[in-house]
PAZAPA-4460 file (N, C-alpha, C; in steps of 0.05 Angstrom, whole numbers, plus 32768, in hexadecimal, padded with zeros to 4 digits):
% residues 118
    n_x    n_y    n_z   ca_x   ca_y   ca_z    c_x    c_y    c_z   seq   type   mol
   7DD9   7F2B   7F75   7DDD   7F47   7F71   7DF5   7F4C   7F60     1      M     A
   7DF3   7F5E   7F4D   7E0A   7F65   7F3D   7E1C   7F78   7F4C     2      H     A
   7E36   7F73   7F49   7E49   7F84   7F57   7E4E   7F9E   7F48     3      L     A
   7E46   7F9F   7F2F   7E4C   7FB7   7F1E   7E3E   7FD0   7F28     4      V     A
   7E25   7FCD   7F30   7E15   7FE5   7F38   7E21   7FF3   7F50     5      Y     A
   7E25   7FE5   7F66   7E31   7FF4   7F7D   7E4E   7FFD   7F78     6      P     A
   7E5D   7FEE   7F68   7E78   7FF6   7F62   7E79   8010   7F51     7      A     A
   7E67   8012   7F3D   7E66   802A   7F2D   7E5D   8042   7F3E     8      V     A
   7E48   803D   7F4F   7E3F   8053   7F60   7E55   805C   7F74     9      L     A
   7E64   8049   7F7E   7E7A   8050   7F91   7E90   805F   7F82    10      A     A
   7E95   8057   7F69   7EAA   8065   7F5A   7EA1   8082   7F54    11      A     A
   7E87   8086   7F4D   7E7D   80A1   7F48   7E7E   80B2   7F62    12      L     A
   7E76   80A6   7F78   7E78   80B5   7F92   7E94   80BC   7F98    13      L     A
   7EA7   80AA   7F94   7EC3   80B0   7F9A   7ECE   80C5   7F88    14      F     A
   7EC6   80C5   7F6E   7ECF   80DA   7F5C   7EC4   80F5   7F63    15      C     A
   7EAB   80F6   7F6B   7E9F   810F   7F74   7EAE   8119   7F8D    16      V     A
   7EB5   8107   7F9F   7EC3   810F   7FB7   7EDF   811A   7FB0    17      G     A
   7EED   810D   7F9E   7F07   8117   7F96   7F05   8132   7F89    18      I     A
   7EF1   8135   7F78   7EED   8150   7F6C   7EE8   8165   7F81    19      Y     A
   7ED8   815E   7F95   7ED2   8171   7FAA   7EEA   8178   7FBB    20      G     A
   7EFC   8165   7FC0   7F14   816B   7FCF   7F27   817D   7FBF    21      V     A
   7F2A   8177   7FA5   7F3D   8186   7F95   7F33   81A1   7F8C    22      L     A
   7F19   81A4   7F88   7F0F   81BD   7F7C   7F02   81D0   7F90    23      A     A
   7EFA   81C7   7FA7   7EEC   81D9   7FB9   7EFF   81EA   7FCA    24      R     A
   7EF6   8201   7FD1   7F06   8213   7FE1   7EFD   8215   7FFE    25      R     A
   7EE4   820D   8003   7ED9   820E   801E   7EE0   81F5   802D    26      N     A
   7EEA   81F8   8046   7EF3   81E1   8056   7EDD   81CE   805C    27      A     A
   7EC5   81D8   8061   7EAE   81C7   8067   7EA7   81B6   804F    28      I     A
   7EA8   81C1   8037   7EA2   81B1   801F   7EB7   819C   801A    29      L     A
   7ED0   81A2   8022   7EE6   818F   801F   7EE0   8177   8032    30      V     A
   7ED8   817D   804A   7ED1   8168   805D   7EB9   8157   8053    31      L     A
   7EA6   8164   8047   7E8F   8155   803C   7E98   8143   8025    32      M     A
   7EAB   814C   8016   7EB6   813C   7FFF   7EC5   8124   800A    33      S     A
   7ED3   8127   8020   7EE1   8110   802C   7ECD   80FC   8036    34      V     A
   7EB7   8106   8041   7EA1   80F4   804A   7E95   80E4   8032    35      E     A
   7E93   80F1   801B   7E89   80E3   8003   7E9C   80CD   7FFB    36      L     A
   7EB6   80D2   7FFD   7EC9   80BD   7FF6   7EC7   80A6   800A    37      M     A
   7EC4   80AC   8023   7EC1   8097   8037   7EA7   8087   8033    38      L     A
   7E92   8094   802A   7E79   8086   8024   7E7D   8073   800C    39      A     A
   7E8C   807C   7FF9   7E92   806A   7FE2   7EA1   8051   7FEA    40      A     A
   7EB4   8055   7FFB   7EC4   803E   8005   7EB2   802B   8015    41      V     A
   7EA0   8036   8025   7E8E   8026   8035   7E7B   8016   8023    42      S     A
   7E71   8023   800E   7E60   8015   7FFB   7E6E   7FFE   7FED    43      L     A
   7E87   8002   7FE6   7E97   7FEC   7FDA   7E9B   7FD6   7FED    44      N     A
   7EA1   7FDC   8007   7EA6   7FC7   801B   7E8D   7FB6   801E    45      L     A
   7E76   7FC2   8021   7E5D   7FB3   8024   7E56   7FA4   800B    46      V     A
   7E59   7FB0   7FF4   7E53   7FA2   7FDB   7E64   7F89   7FD7    47      A     A
   7E7E   7F8C   7FDC   7E8F   7F74   7FD8   7E8A   7F5F   7FEE    48      F     A
   7E82   7F68   8006   7E7B   7F55   801B   7E63   7F45   8013    49      D     A
   7E4F   7F51   8007   7E37   7F43   7FFE   7E3D   7F32   7FE6    50      V     A
   7E4E   7F3C   7FD4   7E54   7F2D   7FBC   7E65   7F14   7FC1    51      W     A
   7E77   7F16   7FD4   7E88   7EFF   7FDB   7E7A   7EEC   7FEF    52      L     A
   7E63   7EF3   7FFA   7E54   7EE3   800D   7E66   7EDB   8025    53      R     A
   7E73   7EEF   8030   7E85   7EEA   8046   7E75   7EE2   805F    54      D     A
   7E7D   7ECD   806C   7E70   7EC3   8084   7E74   7ED5   809C    55      E     A
   7E8C   7EE2   809D   7E93   7EF2   80B4   7E89   7F0F   80B0    56      V     A
   7E81   7F17   8098   7E79   7F32   8091   7E8E   7F46   8097    57      H     A
   7EA6   7F41   808D   7EBD   7F52   8092   7EB9   7F6E   8087    58      T     A
   7EAD   7F70   806F   7EA8   7F8A   8062   7E96   7F9B   8073    59      G     A
   7E81   7F8F   807F   7E6F   7F9E   808F   7E7C   7FA7   80AA    60      Q     A
   7E8E   7F97   80B4   7E9C   7F9E   80CD   7EAF   7FB5   80C7    61      V     A
   7EBD   7FB4   80B0   7ECF   7FCA   80A9   7EBF   7FE4   80A4    62      F     A
   7EA7   7FE1   8099   7E96   7FF8   8094   7E8D   8005   80AE    63      T     A
   7E88   7FF5   80C2   7E81   8001   80DD   7E99   8010   80E8    64      L     A
   7EB1   8005   80E5   7EC9   8014   80EE   7ECC   802D   80DE    65      F     A
   7EC7   802C   80C4   7EC9   8044   80B3   7EB5   8059   80BA    66      L     A
   7E9D   8051   80C2   7E89   8064   80CB   7E92   8072   80E5    67      I     A
   7E9D   8063   80F7   7EA7   806F   8110   7EBF   8082   810A    68      A     A
   7ED0   807A   80F8   7EE6   808B   80F0   7EDC   80A5   80E3    69      L     A
   7EC8   80A3   80D2   7EBD   80BA   80C5   7EB0   80CD   80D9    70      A     A
   7EA2   80C2   80ED   7E96   80D3   8101   7EAB   80E2   8111    71      A     A
   7EC1   80D4   8118   7ED6   80E2   8127   7EE4   80F7   8115    72      A     A
   7EE8   80F0   80FC   7EF5   8103   80EA   7EE4   811C   80E6    73      E     A
   7ECA   8119   80E3   7EBA   8131   80DE   7EB7   8141   80F8    74      I     A
   7EB7   8134   810F   7EB6   8143   8128   7ECF   8154   812C    75      G     A
   7EE7   8148   8128   7F00   8157   812B   7F03   816C   8115    76      V     A
   7EFC   8165   80FC   7EFE   8177   80E6   7EEC   8190   80E9    77      G     A
   7ED3   818C   80F1   7EC2   81A3   80F5   7ECB   81B4   810D    78      L     A
   7ED5   81A7   8121   7EE0   81B7   8138   7EF7   81C9   812F    79      A     A
   7F09   81BE   811E   7F1F   81CE   8114   7F15   81E4   8102    80      I     A
   7F02   81DE   80F0   7EF8   81F2   80DE   7EEA   8209   80ED    81      V     A
   7EDA   8202   8102   7ECD   8217   8112   7EE1   8228   8121    82      L     A
   7EF5   821C   812B   7F0A   822B   813A   7F19   823E   8127    83      L     A
   7F20   8234   810F   7F2D   8245   80FC   7F1B   825B   80F2    84      V     A
   7F01   8255   80EE   7EEE   8269   80E5   7EEB   827F   80FA    85      H     A
   7EEB   8277   8113   7EE8   828A   8129   7F00   829C   812B    86      R     A
   7F18   8292   8126   7F30   82A2   8128   7F36   82B2   810F    87      N     A
   7F31   82A7   80F8   7F39   82B3   80DF   7F21   82BF   80CF    88      R     A
   7F09   82B9   80D6   7EF0   82C3   80C9   7EEE   82B9   80AC    89      A     A
   7EFA   82A2   80A6   7EF7   8296   808C   7EFC   8278   808E    90      T     A
   7EEF   826A   807C   7EF4   824D   807A   7EFD   8245   805E    91      S     A
   7F06   8258   804E   7F11   8252   8034   7F2D   8248   8037    92      A     A
   7F33   8231   802B   7F4C   8223   802F   7F63   8233   8024    93      V     A
   7F60   823F   800C   7F76   824E   8001   7F7C   8267   8010    94      D     A
   7F68   8275   801C   7F6E   828C   802C   7F7B   8285   8046    95      Q     A
   7F75   826E   8051   7F82   8265   806A   7F9F   825F   8065    96      L     A
   7FA6   8255   804E   7FC2   8251   8047   7FD1   826B   8045    97      R     A
   7FC4   827F   8039   7FD1   8299   8036   7FD4   82A6   8051    98      A     A
   7FC1   82A3   8063   7FC3   82AF   807D   7FD9   82A2   808D    99      L     A
   7FDC   8288   808A   7FF1   8279   8099   800D   8283   8090   100      A     A
   8011   8288   8077   802B   8291   806E   8030   82AE   8078   101      D     A
   801C   82BE   8079   801F   82DA   8081   8025   82DB   809F   102      R     A
   8018   82CA   80AF   801B   82CB   80CC   8037   82C1   80D5   103      D     A
   8043   82AF   80C6   805D   82A5   80CD   8073   82B9   80C9   104      E     A
   8070   82CA   80B6   8084   82DF   80B0   807F   82F7   80C1   105      E     A
   8093   8300   80D0   8090   8318   80E0   809C   8330   80D0   106      E     A
   808E   8346   80D1   8099   835D   80C3   80B4   8366   80CE   107      P     A
   80C4   8371   80BC   80E0   8378   80C4   80E0   838E   80D9   108      E     A
   80CF   83A1   80D8   80CF   83B7   80EB   80C3   83B0   8106   109      G     A
   80B5   839A   8109   80A8   8394   8122   80BD   838D   8138   110      A     A
   80D2   837F   8131   80E6   8377   8144   80F6   838F   814D   111      A     A
   80FC   83A2   813B   810C   83B9   8142   80FC   83CD   8153   112      S     A
   80E1   83CE   814F   80D1   83E0   815F   80CF   83D7   817C   113      R     A
   80CE   83BC   8180   80CD   83B1   819B   80E6   83B8   81AB   114      E     A
   80FD   83B6   819E   8116   83BB   81AD   811B   83D9   81B3   115      T     A
   8110   83EA   81A2   8114   8407   81A6   8102   8412   81BC   116      T     A
   80EB   8406   81C0   80D8   8410   81D3   80DF   8409   81F0   117      T     A
   80EF   83F5   81F4   80F6   83ED   8210   8110   83F8   8219   118      T     A
***
């Protein structure tokens, strides 16, 4: 088996994943792009394991660990995205950043109104 074919496919998958992380605004699409990058790494691990004819199949073992890591990452990531969407009614990453900056700053008149009413 030629190593070039899976290596080129993995490089293309990884580049598409990087583009998705850098260019997308939706948090779910960013998570999907991270999954594409993990799939590219898994493909490389298995391809090099087959190409090197490893007796212990280390690449396949690492791929199994990577699949478990990806499953945990997507579970936690989707839980966070759903919680943020429920509280903020948006999953756009740039709007979430803007809301975080606005929530940290308290208006100047809010503190003075609390002290005058009591």
